[in-house]
PLY file of the C-alpha trace (Angstrom):
ply
format ascii 1.0
element vertex 764
property float x
property float y
property float z
element edge 763
property int vertex1
property int vertex2
end_header
0.00 0.00 0.00
1.59 3.25 -1.15
0.14 6.18 0.71
2.53 9.11 0.26
1.88 11.61 -2.47
4.76 13.35 -4.21
4.08 16.72 -2.67
6.19 19.82 -3.11
7.99 19.27 0.21
9.09 15.75 -0.79
10.34 16.86 -4.21
12.31 19.78 -2.74
13.91 17.55 -0.13
14.93 14.96 -2.71
16.52 17.62 -4.92
18.38 19.11 -1.96
19.52 15.64 -0.93
21.20 14.98 -4.29
22.87 18.37 -4.29
23.97 18.00 -0.67
25.63 14.61 -1.17
27.70 15.96 -4.05
28.89 19.00 -2.10
29.64 17.08 1.09
31.77 14.64 -0.87
33.78 17.52 -2.34
34.30 19.16 1.04
35.36 15.86 2.56
38.51 15.82 0.46
39.64 19.02 2.15
38.50 18.23 5.70
41.12 18.39 8.43
41.55 15.45 10.76
39.95 16.28 14.10
42.18 16.08 17.15
41.15 13.49 19.70
41.18 14.56 23.31
41.13 11.96 26.04
38.64 12.74 28.79
39.65 11.76 32.29
36.77 10.80 34.57
33.06 10.74 33.93
32.06 12.95 31.03
29.96 16.06 31.43
26.54 15.44 29.89
24.85 18.46 28.38
21.04 18.31 28.25
18.24 20.61 27.15
15.67 19.58 29.75
14.82 23.26 30.34
15.11 24.29 26.68
18.64 25.58 27.08
21.94 23.74 27.18
22.93 22.85 30.77
25.06 20.38 32.67
22.71 17.57 33.69
24.19 17.72 37.21
22.96 21.29 37.63
19.37 20.83 36.43
16.81 20.73 39.29
14.84 17.95 37.58
15.26 14.18 37.67
16.91 13.64 34.27
18.45 10.43 32.93
20.44 10.71 29.71
21.13 7.74 27.45
23.83 7.94 24.80
26.97 6.28 23.43
27.68 2.62 24.16
24.52 2.08 26.18
22.30 3.37 23.38
24.11 1.28 20.75
23.90 -1.91 22.80
20.24 -1.53 23.81
19.11 -1.00 20.21
21.01 -4.01 18.82
19.00 -6.80 17.15
17.04 -4.33 14.99
15.06 -3.30 18.06
12.37 -0.64 17.94
11.66 2.01 20.58
10.44 -0.60 23.06
14.08 -1.36 23.93
13.75 1.49 26.46
11.59 -0.73 28.67
13.17 -0.95 32.16
16.45 0.51 30.89
15.88 3.77 32.76
14.57 4.18 36.34
10.76 4.33 36.58
10.27 3.93 32.81
8.47 1.03 31.15
7.26 0.68 27.56
4.82 -1.77 25.97
2.66 -2.09 22.88
-0.16 -4.22 21.51
0.62 -2.90 18.02
4.20 -4.22 17.81
6.79 -1.90 16.24
4.49 1.08 16.32
2.17 2.75 18.88
4.42 2.40 21.98
2.81 3.16 25.33
5.07 4.81 27.91
4.65 4.53 31.69
6.65 6.68 34.08
6.52 6.61 37.88
3.55 4.27 37.49
1.51 6.67 35.35
0.54 5.68 31.82
-2.36 4.82 29.55
-3.24 1.35 28.28
-5.74 2.77 25.75
-5.13 1.21 22.31
-7.36 3.59 20.33
-5.61 5.55 17.60
-6.67 8.87 19.12
-5.43 7.94 22.60
-3.42 10.46 24.60
-0.68 9.59 27.06
0.57 11.26 30.26
4.17 10.71 29.09
4.97 12.97 26.16
7.50 12.25 23.41
9.42 15.18 21.91
11.69 14.51 18.93
14.01 17.30 17.78
11.94 19.92 19.65
8.61 18.82 18.11
5.97 17.03 20.20
4.80 13.72 18.73
1.19 13.61 19.86
-0.23 10.79 17.75
0.61 7.34 19.16
1.67 6.31 15.65
4.26 9.11 15.47
5.76 7.89 18.76
6.98 4.69 17.10
9.47 6.40 14.76
12.70 4.33 14.61
15.61 5.18 16.88
18.79 5.85 14.86
21.64 8.37 14.56
20.76 10.02 17.85
22.97 12.30 19.88
21.10 11.61 23.11
17.88 10.45 24.76
16.73 12.42 27.79
14.07 11.12 30.18
12.55 13.77 32.46
10.63 12.43 35.45
7.66 14.19 36.97
5.33 16.90 35.59
6.81 19.00 32.77
3.82 21.19 32.01
5.42 24.63 32.30
7.87 24.41 29.41
6.43 21.43 27.50
2.71 21.84 28.06
-0.30 19.54 28.05
-0.12 15.77 28.40
3.09 15.69 30.47
1.89 14.94 34.02
4.05 11.82 34.30
7.11 13.11 32.47
8.77 13.43 29.12
10.96 11.38 26.78
13.10 13.59 24.56
15.09 12.47 21.47
17.79 14.66 19.96
19.21 13.64 16.60
22.86 14.06 15.69
23.07 17.51 14.10
25.01 18.72 11.07
28.44 20.29 11.65
31.10 21.87 9.47
33.35 18.84 10.07
32.94 15.98 7.63
32.00 12.75 9.37
29.72 9.78 9.10
29.31 6.09 9.70
27.87 2.93 8.18
26.94 -0.20 10.11
25.43 -3.52 9.14
24.32 -6.25 11.51
22.88 -9.68 10.78
21.33 -12.14 13.17
18.62 -14.60 14.11
15.46 -14.95 12.02
17.38 -13.65 9.00
17.32 -10.18 10.58
19.42 -7.38 9.12
19.93 -3.84 10.37
21.57 -1.25 8.12
22.30 2.24 9.42
24.33 5.02 7.86
24.86 8.77 8.14
27.07 11.34 6.46
27.43 15.04 7.15
29.65 18.05 6.73
29.97 21.57 5.46
28.46 22.55 2.13
29.64 26.17 2.38
31.27 28.20 5.14
27.84 28.74 6.70
25.77 25.77 5.54
26.14 22.15 6.63
24.02 19.04 6.13
23.54 15.55 7.54
21.75 12.60 5.98
20.78 9.57 8.10
19.18 6.35 6.86
17.91 3.14 8.41
16.67 -0.17 6.99
15.67 -3.11 9.19
14.46 -6.44 7.77
13.27 -9.69 9.28
11.75 -12.73 7.57
8.38 -14.08 8.60
9.42 -16.87 10.95
6.20 -17.81 12.75
4.33 -20.84 11.36
0.56 -21.30 11.45
-0.54 -24.82 12.42
-4.28 -24.33 12.75
-6.05 -27.25 11.03
-6.97 -26.22 7.51
-4.91 -23.03 7.71
-1.40 -24.50 7.84
1.24 -22.16 6.45
4.93 -21.66 7.18
6.40 -18.20 7.66
3.09 -16.39 8.10
3.98 -13.75 10.73
6.76 -12.00 12.63
8.51 -10.24 9.74
8.93 -6.65 8.67
10.77 -4.17 6.50
11.21 -0.86 8.30
12.86 2.06 6.50
13.50 5.60 7.69
15.29 8.71 6.47
16.30 11.96 8.10
17.94 14.89 6.30
18.98 18.11 8.01
20.40 21.42 6.80
21.96 23.85 9.27
22.77 27.47 8.43
24.99 29.25 10.96
25.43 32.99 10.64
26.88 35.57 13.01
23.59 36.16 14.81
21.16 33.85 13.02
20.89 30.05 12.81
18.37 27.97 10.87
17.94 24.20 11.15
15.70 22.36 8.69
14.74 18.74 9.44
12.90 16.39 7.09
12.11 12.81 8.12
10.03 9.90 6.88
9.29 6.27 7.69
7.92 3.34 5.68
7.04 0.16 7.62
5.66 -2.89 5.83
5.30 -5.86 8.14
3.09 -7.96 10.34
1.20 -6.91 13.48
2.11 -8.06 16.95
1.19 -11.73 17.38
-1.67 -12.64 19.70
-1.48 -16.16 21.12
-5.00 -17.41 21.84
-5.15 -18.98 25.32
-1.40 -18.48 25.49
-1.71 -18.08 29.28
-2.48 -21.25 31.19
-5.80 -21.01 33.03
-5.44 -20.57 36.78
-1.81 -19.45 36.50
0.25 -16.73 34.85
2.45 -19.31 33.13
2.55 -19.69 29.38
0.44 -22.56 28.13
1.86 -26.08 28.01
3.89 -26.68 24.85
3.84 -22.95 24.07
6.10 -22.00 21.15
6.95 -18.42 20.22
7.35 -19.59 16.60
3.92 -21.21 16.26
0.37 -19.84 16.14
-3.02 -21.46 15.61
-5.08 -18.81 13.83
-7.68 -18.73 11.07
-6.77 -15.18 9.98
-2.97 -15.19 10.21
-2.40 -15.05 6.46
-4.33 -11.77 6.22
-2.42 -10.04 8.98
-0.61 -6.89 7.90
0.74 -3.66 9.34
1.69 -0.75 7.13
2.79 2.60 8.49
4.04 5.65 6.67
4.93 8.89 8.40
6.41 12.09 7.08
7.33 15.36 8.70
9.47 18.45 8.69
10.50 21.17 11.09
12.24 24.52 10.86
14.04 25.96 13.86
15.11 29.61 13.60
17.34 31.22 16.22
18.02 34.97 16.34
20.80 36.18 18.66
20.02 39.73 19.75
22.75 39.99 22.34
20.93 40.14 25.64
18.04 38.13 24.18
17.53 35.17 21.87
14.39 34.58 19.82
13.62 30.98 18.87
10.92 29.88 16.46
10.13 26.17 15.94
7.62 25.22 13.25
6.68 21.56 12.87
4.55 19.47 10.55
3.84 15.74 10.98
1.60 13.30 9.14
0.88 9.61 9.51
-0.99 6.90 7.62
-1.65 3.41 8.96
-3.43 0.16 8.21
-3.14 -2.73 10.68
-5.15 -5.96 10.46
-4.86 -8.97 12.71
-6.40 -12.02 14.35
-7.47 -10.56 17.69
-8.83 -13.69 19.34
-5.53 -15.41 18.53
-7.16 -18.73 17.61
-9.23 -20.49 14.97
-12.91 -21.20 14.75
-15.32 -20.53 17.59
-16.48 -22.98 20.26
-17.51 -20.90 23.26
-20.57 -19.14 24.69
-20.92 -16.56 21.89
-20.34 -18.89 18.93
-22.67 -20.27 16.28
-23.03 -24.06 16.29
-20.96 -26.36 14.14
-17.47 -24.98 14.53
-15.77 -27.90 16.23
-12.88 -28.40 16.36
-11.69 -24.95 17.37
-8.81 -23.74 19.41
-6.38 -23.53 20.93
-8.57 -24.00 23.98
-11.93 -22.26 24.11
-12.45 -19.45 21.61
-15.57 -17.64 22.80
-15.80 -15.04 20.04
-14.15 -15.03 16.63
-12.58 -11.63 15.97
-10.61 -10.35 13.02
-10.40 -6.56 12.92
-8.36 -3.74 11.45
-7.71 -0.10 12.23
-6.52 2.54 9.83
-5.54 6.18 9.64
-6.20 7.33 6.08
-5.60 10.98 6.89
-3.66 12.77 9.61
-1.84 16.07 9.97
-0.28 17.88 12.91
0.96 21.47 12.91
2.89 23.01 15.82
4.40 26.44 16.32
6.48 27.68 19.24
7.87 31.19 19.59
10.20 31.75 22.54
12.14 34.75 23.92
15.10 33.91 26.18
17.25 36.37 28.09
21.06 36.16 28.20
21.83 38.51 31.07
25.11 38.34 32.98
23.43 39.04 36.31
21.44 36.99 38.79
18.17 37.08 36.87
17.18 35.40 33.59
13.92 34.35 32.04
12.23 32.81 29.03
8.70 33.31 27.78
6.79 32.16 24.76
3.69 31.15 22.85
2.69 27.70 21.60
0.08 26.52 19.08
-1.01 22.96 18.22
-3.52 21.64 15.71
-4.22 18.04 14.75
-6.74 16.68 12.24
-7.27 12.93 12.48
-9.41 10.42 10.60
-9.69 6.84 11.89
-11.31 3.86 10.20
-12.20 0.62 12.01
-13.08 -2.59 10.20
-14.43 -5.99 11.22
-14.20 -9.17 9.16
-16.07 -12.46 9.07
-13.45 -15.17 9.57
-16.01 -17.96 10.09
-18.42 -17.89 7.16
-16.85 -15.90 4.33
-13.10 -16.23 4.66
-12.50 -12.74 5.97
-14.94 -10.55 4.06
-15.72 -7.19 5.66
-18.77 -7.09 7.94
-18.18 -3.95 10.02
-17.10 -0.35 9.42
-16.80 2.82 11.54
-15.30 6.18 10.64
-14.10 8.64 13.30
-13.05 12.27 12.94
-11.23 14.30 15.58
-9.93 17.86 15.43
-7.76 19.15 18.28
-6.67 22.75 18.77
-4.52 23.85 21.69
-2.61 27.00 22.51
-0.58 28.24 25.45
1.41 31.14 26.81
4.25 30.34 29.19
7.12 31.83 31.12
9.95 30.72 33.39
12.29 32.84 35.49
15.56 32.02 37.28
17.03 34.03 40.12
20.34 33.37 41.89
20.38 34.43 45.52
24.11 33.67 45.64
26.74 31.60 43.85
25.28 28.56 45.56
21.51 28.99 45.71
18.98 29.74 42.99
15.26 29.47 42.36
13.22 28.79 39.21
9.55 29.67 38.89
7.44 28.66 35.89
3.89 29.39 34.80
1.83 28.29 31.77
-1.76 28.90 30.69
-3.07 26.21 28.32
-6.32 25.91 26.42
-7.42 22.68 24.72
-10.39 22.01 22.43
-11.49 18.77 20.76
-14.31 18.13 18.28
-15.10 14.46 17.74
-17.64 12.52 15.69
-18.11 8.94 14.58
-20.40 7.12 12.18
-21.02 3.40 11.87
-22.45 2.17 8.57
-21.97 -1.57 9.06
-22.19 -3.57 12.30
-20.57 -6.98 12.74
-23.29 -7.72 15.32
-26.25 -7.04 13.04
-27.31 -10.68 13.33
-27.83 -9.96 17.09
-30.16 -7.10 16.25
-27.58 -4.33 16.54
-28.42 -1.65 13.95
-25.90 -1.15 11.18
-26.12 2.62 11.42
-25.18 4.68 14.45
-23.55 8.07 14.87
-22.50 10.44 17.61
-20.56 13.60 18.30
-19.05 15.35 21.29
-16.81 18.33 22.00
-14.55 19.20 24.92
-13.02 22.50 25.96
-10.79 23.01 28.98
-8.00 25.26 30.23
-5.45 24.96 33.00
-2.70 26.95 34.67
0.41 24.80 35.16
3.16 25.90 37.49
6.38 24.76 39.08
8.88 26.05 41.66
12.40 24.62 41.89
15.08 25.42 44.45
18.70 24.47 43.72
21.61 24.61 46.15
25.27 23.86 45.42
26.28 22.13 48.65
29.86 21.72 47.40
31.52 22.08 44.02
30.56 18.45 43.30
27.23 18.07 45.10
23.99 19.78 44.11
20.75 19.57 46.04
17.32 20.45 44.67
13.65 20.48 45.58
10.73 20.88 43.20
6.97 21.28 43.34
5.03 21.10 40.08
1.45 21.04 38.86
0.08 20.31 35.39
-2.73 18.50 33.55
-3.67 16.10 30.78
-6.34 17.50 28.50
-9.73 15.74 28.13
-9.77 12.53 26.07
-12.47 11.08 23.84
-12.96 7.48 22.77
-15.48 6.04 20.35
-15.78 2.25 20.52
-18.84 1.91 18.30
-17.72 -1.05 16.16
-19.07 -3.58 18.70
-21.43 -1.25 20.60
-25.21 -0.94 20.36
-24.93 2.85 20.11
-22.20 5.34 19.30
-19.84 3.92 21.97
-18.54 7.37 22.91
-16.93 7.94 26.31
-15.16 11.05 27.60
-12.56 11.45 30.33
-12.27 14.86 31.96
-8.92 16.55 32.50
-6.61 14.97 35.04
-4.42 17.17 37.24
-1.34 16.33 39.27
0.67 17.99 42.01
4.10 16.47 42.52
6.69 17.00 45.26
10.29 16.00 44.63
13.72 16.37 46.21
17.04 15.10 44.98
20.81 15.08 45.08
23.25 15.07 42.17
26.85 14.29 43.04
30.16 13.66 41.33
32.40 11.74 43.72
35.75 9.93 43.93
37.62 12.70 42.10
35.15 12.60 39.22
35.43 8.83 38.91
31.93 8.24 40.27
28.48 9.77 39.99
25.38 9.18 42.09
22.08 10.95 41.48
19.01 10.22 43.58
15.50 11.58 43.96
12.43 10.96 46.10
8.93 11.98 45.07
5.30 12.00 46.10
2.32 12.97 43.97
-1.44 13.26 44.12
-3.39 13.00 40.87
-7.02 14.06 40.74
-9.45 12.67 38.16
-6.87 10.38 36.60
-7.86 9.29 33.10
-8.07 5.51 32.88
-9.19 3.02 30.26
-11.37 0.03 31.04
-10.17 -2.35 28.35
-12.13 -5.30 27.01
-14.00 -7.38 29.55
-16.51 -10.09 28.75
-18.43 -7.70 26.48
-15.37 -6.77 24.39
-15.81 -3.05 25.03
-13.50 -0.28 26.13
-14.40 3.00 27.76
-12.72 5.98 29.36
-13.28 6.86 32.99
-11.86 9.07 35.73
-10.63 7.95 39.15
-11.26 10.35 42.01
-7.69 10.28 43.29
-4.43 8.44 42.68
-1.49 8.61 45.05
2.05 7.63 44.18
5.46 7.82 45.79
8.92 6.37 45.32
12.59 6.98 44.69
15.12 6.73 41.86
18.88 6.16 41.92
21.16 6.63 38.93
24.88 5.87 39.34
28.04 5.42 37.28
31.59 4.46 38.28
34.95 4.23 36.56
36.57 1.40 38.52
39.98 1.54 36.80
41.50 1.94 33.36
39.50 -1.03 32.09
36.11 -1.12 33.81
33.08 1.22 33.75
29.84 0.20 35.48
26.42 1.74 35.94
23.71 0.74 38.40
20.21 2.20 38.53
17.15 1.45 40.62
13.66 2.80 41.16
10.75 2.05 43.46
7.19 3.16 42.69
4.06 2.67 44.76
0.72 3.65 43.21
-2.81 3.34 44.58
-6.25 4.18 43.23
-8.20 5.94 45.99
-11.70 5.45 44.63
-13.79 2.75 46.31
-16.69 3.35 43.93
-14.66 2.65 40.78
-15.53 -0.64 39.07
-14.77 -2.13 35.64
-15.91 -5.16 33.59
-13.74 -8.26 33.89
-12.58 -11.07 31.66
-14.65 -14.13 30.81
-12.01 -16.83 31.32
-9.57 -15.53 33.93
-9.48 -15.81 37.74
-10.32 -12.35 39.13
-8.91 -11.67 42.59
-10.70 -8.35 43.24
-14.05 -8.10 44.98
-17.02 -7.90 42.63
-20.06 -5.61 42.92
-23.67 -6.62 42.28
-23.18 -6.10 38.54
-20.30 -8.56 38.45
-17.72 -5.81 37.93
-14.40 -5.67 39.75
-14.01 -2.99 42.43
-10.56 -1.56 41.64
-10.24 1.02 44.44
-7.03 0.27 46.32
-5.36 -1.39 43.32
-2.06 -0.26 41.90
-2.03 1.07 38.35
-1.65 -1.24 35.32
1.85 -1.70 33.89
3.28 -0.05 37.01
6.12 -2.20 38.40
7.17 -1.39 41.94
10.83 -2.18 41.29
13.06 -1.58 38.29
16.78 -2.38 38.37
19.34 -2.12 35.62
23.07 -2.69 35.54
25.76 -2.34 32.87
29.47 -3.11 32.82
32.04 -2.38 30.13
35.55 -3.81 29.99
38.03 -2.43 27.46
41.74 -3.13 26.88
44.21 -2.20 24.18
45.31 -5.22 22.16
47.59 -4.80 19.16
46.66 -1.71 17.18
43.13 -1.59 18.53
40.88 -2.11 21.51
39.00 -5.18 22.65
35.83 -4.57 24.66
33.07 -6.56 26.32
29.79 -4.99 27.41
26.90 -6.48 29.32
23.59 -5.02 30.47
20.86 -6.47 32.68
17.42 -5.14 33.55
14.77 -6.30 36.01
11.15 -5.24 35.99
8.92 -6.29 38.87
5.59 -8.04 38.30
2.76 -5.95 36.88
-0.98 -6.12 36.36
-1.98 -5.84 32.71
-5.36 -4.24 33.47
-7.12 -2.14 36.07
-8.55 -5.21 37.79
-6.32 -7.90 39.33
-6.40 -11.49 38.14
-4.15 -14.52 38.31
-3.71 -14.94 34.56
-3.26 -11.25 33.74
-0.52 -10.61 36.30
2.72 -10.34 34.37
5.64 -12.10 35.99
8.80 -10.23 36.89
10.98 -9.89 33.78
14.76 -10.26 33.95
16.63 -9.81 30.67
20.28 -9.41 29.83
22.48 -8.69 26.85
26.11 -9.16 25.91
28.19 -7.42 23.28
31.88 -8.00 22.58
34.01 -6.58 19.81
37.22 -5.09 18.56
37.85 -1.55 17.29
40.85 -0.20 15.40
41.88 2.98 13.62
42.65 3.48 9.96
43.94 6.59 8.19
40.57 8.35 7.96
38.31 5.69 9.42
37.61 3.78 12.61
36.44 0.20 12.34
34.47 -2.08 14.65
33.44 -5.73 14.53
31.14 -7.09 17.21
29.14 -10.12 18.28
26.06 -9.62 20.43
23.16 -11.43 22.04
19.94 -10.02 23.46
17.76 -11.79 26.05
20.76 -13.90 26.90
18.89 -16.31 29.20
15.99 -16.66 26.72
13.31 -15.50 29.18
9.88 -16.24 27.65
6.73 -14.92 29.27
3.64 -12.83 28.71
4.38 -9.10 28.78
0.86 -8.07 27.77
-2.54 -9.53 27.04
-5.78 -8.96 25.20
-8.64 -8.66 27.67
-11.00 -10.50 25.39
-12.97 -13.66 26.04
-9.96 -15.97 26.23
-6.54 -15.62 27.84
-4.70 -14.20 24.85
-1.03 -13.38 25.44
1.56 -11.00 24.00
5.03 -12.46 24.55
8.49 -10.88 24.78
11.19 -11.33 22.13
13.13 -14.56 22.42
16.93 -14.84 22.49
18.66 -13.14 19.57
22.22 -13.63 18.26
23.91 -11.30 15.80
27.11 -9.83 14.39
27.85 -6.26 13.34
30.44 -4.41 11.29
30.73 -0.63 11.56
32.98 1.99 10.02
33.25 5.60 11.19
34.83 8.04 8.76
35.95 11.61 9.25
0 1
1 2
2 3
3 4
4 5
5 6
6 7
7 8
8 9
9 10
10 11
11 12
12 13
13 14
14 15
15 16
16 17
17 18
18 19
19 20
20 21
21 22
22 23
23 24
24 25
25 26
26 27
27 28
28 29
29 30
30 31
31 32
32 33
33 34
34 35
35 36
36 37
37 38
38 39
39 40
40 41
41 42
42 43
43 44
44 45
45 46
46 47
47 48
48 49
49 50
50 51
51 52
52 53
53 54
54 55
55 56
56 57
57 58
58 59
59 60
60 61
61 62
62 63
63 64
64 65
65 66
66 67
67 68
68 69
69 70
70 71
71 72
72 73
73 74
74 75
75 76
76 77
77 78
78 79
79 80
80 81
81 82
82 83
83 84
84 85
85 86
86 87
87 88
88 89
89 90
90 91
91 92
92 93
93 94
94 95
95 96
96 97
97 98
98 99
99 100
100 101
101 102
102 103
103 104
104 105
105 106
106 107
107 108
108 109
109 110
110 111
111 112
112 113
113 114
114 115
115 116
116 117
117 118
118 119
119 120
120 121
121 122
122 123
123 124
124 125
125 126
126 127
127 128
128 129
129 130
130 131
131 132
132 133
133 134
134 135
135 136
136 137
137 138
138 139
139 140
140 141
141 142
142 143
143 144
144 145
145 146
146 147
147 148
148 149
149 150
150 151
151 152
152 153
153 154
154 155
155 156
156 157
157 158
158 159
159 160
160 161
161 162
162 163
163 164
164 165
165 166
166 167
167 168
168 169
169 170
170 171
171 172
172 173
173 174
174 175
175 176
176 177
177 178
178 179
179 180
180 181
181 182
182 183
183 184
184 185
185 186
186 187
187 188
188 189
189 190
190 191
191 192
192 193
193 194
194 195
195 196
196 197
197 198
198 199
199 200
200 201
201 202
202 203
203 204
204 205
205 206
206 207
207 208
208 209
209 210
210 211
211 212
212 213
213 214
214 215
215 216
216 217
217 218
218 219
219 220
220 221
221 222
222 223
223 224
224 225
225 226
226 227
227 228
228 229
229 230
230 231
231 232
232 233
233 234
234 235
235 236
236 237
237 238
238 239
239 240
240 241
241 242
242 243
243 244
244 245
245 246
246 247
247 248
248 249
249 250
250 251
251 252
252 253
253 254
254 255
255 256
256 257
257 258
258 259
259 260
260 261
261 262
262 263
263 264
264 265
265 266
266 267
267 268
268 269
269 270
270 271
271 272
272 273
273 274
274 275
275 276
276 277
277 278
278 279
279 280
280 281
281 282
282 283
283 284
284 285
285 286
286 287
287 288
288 289
289 290
290 291
291 292
292 293
293 294
294 295
295 296
296 297
297 298
298 299
299 300
300 301
301 302
302 303
303 304
304 305
305 306
306 307
307 308
308 309
309 310
310 311
311 312
312 313
313 314
314 315
315 316
316 317
317 318
318 319
319 320
320 321
321 322
322 323
323 324
324 325
325 326
326 327
327 328
328 329
329 330
330 331
331 332
332 333
333 334
334 335
335 336
336 337
337 338
338 339
339 340
340 341
341 342
342 343
343 344
344 345
345 346
346 347
347 348
348 349
349 350
350 351
351 352
352 353
353 354
354 355
355 356
356 357
357 358
358 359
359 360
360 361
361 362
362 363
363 364
364 365
365 366
366 367
367 368
368 369
369 370
370 371
371 372
372 373
373 374
374 375
375 376
376 377
377 378
378 379
379 380
380 381
381 382
382 383
383 384
384 385
385 386
386 387
387 388
388 389
389 390
390 391
391 392
392 393
393 394
394 395
395 396
396 397
397 398
398 399
399 400
400 401
401 402
402 403
403 404
404 405
405 406
406 407
407 408
408 409
409 410
410 411
411 412
412 413
413 414
414 415
415 416
416 417
417 418
418 419
419 420
420 421
421 422
422 423
423 424
424 425
425 426
426 427
427 428
428 429
429 430
430 431
431 432
432 433
433 434
434 435
435 436
436 437
437 438
438 439
439 440
440 441
441 442
442 443
443 444
444 445
445 446
446 447
447 448
448 449
449 450
450 451
451 452
452 453
453 454
454 455
455 456
456 457
457 458
458 459
459 460
460 461
461 462
462 463
463 464
464 465
465 466
466 467
467 468
468 469
469 470
470 471
471 472
472 473
473 474
474 475
475 476
476 477
477 478
478 479
479 480
480 481
481 482
482 483
483 484
484 485
485 486
486 487
487 488
488 489
489 490
490 491
491 492
492 493
493 494
494 495
495 496
496 497
497 498
498 499
499 500
500 501
501 502
502 503
503 504
504 505
505 506
506 507
507 508
508 509
509 510
510 511
511 512
512 513
513 514
514 515
515 516
516 517
517 518
518 519
519 520
520 521
521 522
522 523
523 524
524 525
525 526
526 527
527 528
528 529
529 530
530 531
531 532
532 533
533 534
534 535
535 536
536 537
537 538
538 539
539 540
540 541
541 542
542 543
543 544
544 545
545 546
546 547
547 548
548 549
549 550
550 551
551 552
552 553
553 554
554 555
555 556
556 557
557 558
558 559
559 560
560 561
561 562
562 563
563 564
564 565
565 566
566 567
567 568
568 569
569 570
570 571
571 572
572 573
573 574
574 575
575 576
576 577
577 578
578 579
579 580
580 581
581 582
582 583
583 584
584 585
585 586
586 587
587 588
588 589
589 590
590 591
591 592
592 593
593 594
594 595
595 596
596 597
597 598
598 599
599 600
600 601
601 602
602 603
603 604
604 605
605 606
606 607
607 608
608 609
609 610
610 611
611 612
612 613
613 614
614 615
615 616
616 617
617 618
618 619
619 620
620 621
621 622
622 623
623 624
624 625
625 626
626 627
627 628
628 629
629 630
630 631
631 632
632 633
633 634
634 635
635 636
636 637
637 638
638 639
639 640
640 641
641 642
642 643
643 644
644 645
645 646
646 647
647 648
648 649
649 650
650 651
651 652
652 653
653 654
654 655
655 656
656 657
657 658
658 659
659 660
660 661
661 662
662 663
663 664
664 665
665 666
666 667
667 668
668 669
669 670
670 671
671 672
672 673
673 674
674 675
675 676
676 677
677 678
678 679
679 680
680 681
681 682
682 683
683 684
684 685
685 686
686 687
687 688
688 689
689 690
690 691
691 692
692 693
693 694
694 695
695 696
696 697
697 698
698 699
699 700
700 701
701 702
702 703
703 704
704 705
705 706
706 707
707 708
708 709
709 710
710 711
711 712
712 713
713 714
714 715
715 716
716 717
717 718
718 719
719 720
720 721
721 722
722 723
723 724
724 725
725 726
726 727
727 728
728 729
729 730
730 731
731 732
732 733
733 734
734 735
735 736
736 737
737 738
738 739
739 740
740 741
741 742
742 743
743 744
744 745
745 746
746 747
747 748
748 749
749 750
750 751
751 752
752 753
753 754
754 755
755 756
756 757
757 758
758 759
759 760
760 761
761 762
762 763
């Protein structure tokens, strides 16, 4: 399915790309070799958590930065953005869409909503542009300078939908120095991962950088359902992405243009019908990651295309800097899969005559698809920042956001007509938001300073849906149904941070912050009697945090730690599935959370570097009147009300592990004309509940995964070379990491052990 049109933007970028490659190649011949400076001790990490470049150790926010060896190792094996799961304190990531639509959870707060217009309390910002659509959040991770994870509310500078925190990606930027790299890895399941980038000066003022990615995997999952046998029916993909940037640097004016696109053609995440053994949270007997039993597997597909551009203009006026960031994003999607994860139908909601069916009891046959035929997002930020030499500085600005979204939902008849369409719903949503914000810093002395931020935000949504075909018409459900709703809300976000330099190497901070997530709308009318619309009001959070950031042992060690406590009012939650296969939005009266995070790094000697991180999060829903529908085949452990719904007051939040640990160690030693290294990383995520209610089957076991990478690097005249062997999920942990709350215990399972080899060349 080819969805992109050759618009003017695409044609201009392609023409510039050809011209840029030619000029960069010419400049490369005259490039001087850059001097290499050896850094003693732990490096200084510069972040932009407060929209200006600062030493991470001096920012009064809990910030974890991921870059260099860690980033390279974690993303091995052609991994998508989900590799971030449990690699950073208090951060977990999951998806029921596979390589796209990641759902982030931070400090226990997240959103399990799988609708294509779902919002999340953890925002993703890529190259200064917010990625609001869940499909945009799945853009591949490649040629990055750094990933920053900001814990706690970030509503003052980053706005709506950041009550839990922010994940921030910064791409490697163009420079006047010619450099680049190319890497190719190959591994299990005939998986290949090709990455390359090249950049340098085109003129004295203009530079460019081009980055590309291609990841391929064969379909390796076999279908063994009787009558539907087929080898290599699922699990594969081809994922391609491109980023091109042009940077103009003048005396008092800079301009950075960024164009990016993605083309994914693959299979959806695999659902294993009754993959969880009844009465336990173990995988079913004789479970195999490489085998499914489905009647719709051959029709499964997932196609995603995204395209976007941004222009960042910076004007240096001496005592002030004006920054303008204009962004455009678009996405198109079609994803079709076997949702029940089995074949046939032999349960309580099945027509007669479909024995044998399986695996286990399949209560409802479901093959559905979701699509985004049209989407566009426009953002504009205008910011004024002071550059005073004194004790006082500030920044203030305006922000505008508009998103137009069309969603299509389809149902198919897998039982009687071999997958012909029998259901259709179209949804339209238009979102407009704007804000005015400001932040001021004042230094009382060389040691103590305060930051105060304020933001007024306004958010409007107009939503409508229309069903023209119902898959339940044979039950008397009318084919036609329609509905519409609008929301309009505003909020004043604020934060106050106090920072104190206890010594030259130890910084203390305290922070109080308040922000909101704008109202959400969901329309689950495909399987509803009516329009299926539900609305969640705005959620608000007030968070209290204190921390210490310290460089110790003569800059050979670093320990950062924070403690926090928050109260969230009217938290937006999603009741997913249940025995009626519905989903709806709701608000909880109050949610309380608290915990701590520790982030540490040590250089043990000339050969060893280790990191050790930990986080603890406790969350509780304080709403004794809150109840949700439950599954049909699982063992619910919550109390039930008179309607048979689970009372979830007192439960912890879904996908909210109490404990996360991660550890890395790198050993390096000069051998011959190069360096041998060995790197290992291990992460532990505590057990989680997949849904708002608690049950035996839908309690995910603790997950402990490790990786190993070993290689050799050496220098050439104008190149550096690296060869490496690596393995992910070293111990081959296999367990359910998610589920479909349908009418059988359908499982989503983690990636199995992966072996691979990589060759990389850096040139300069």
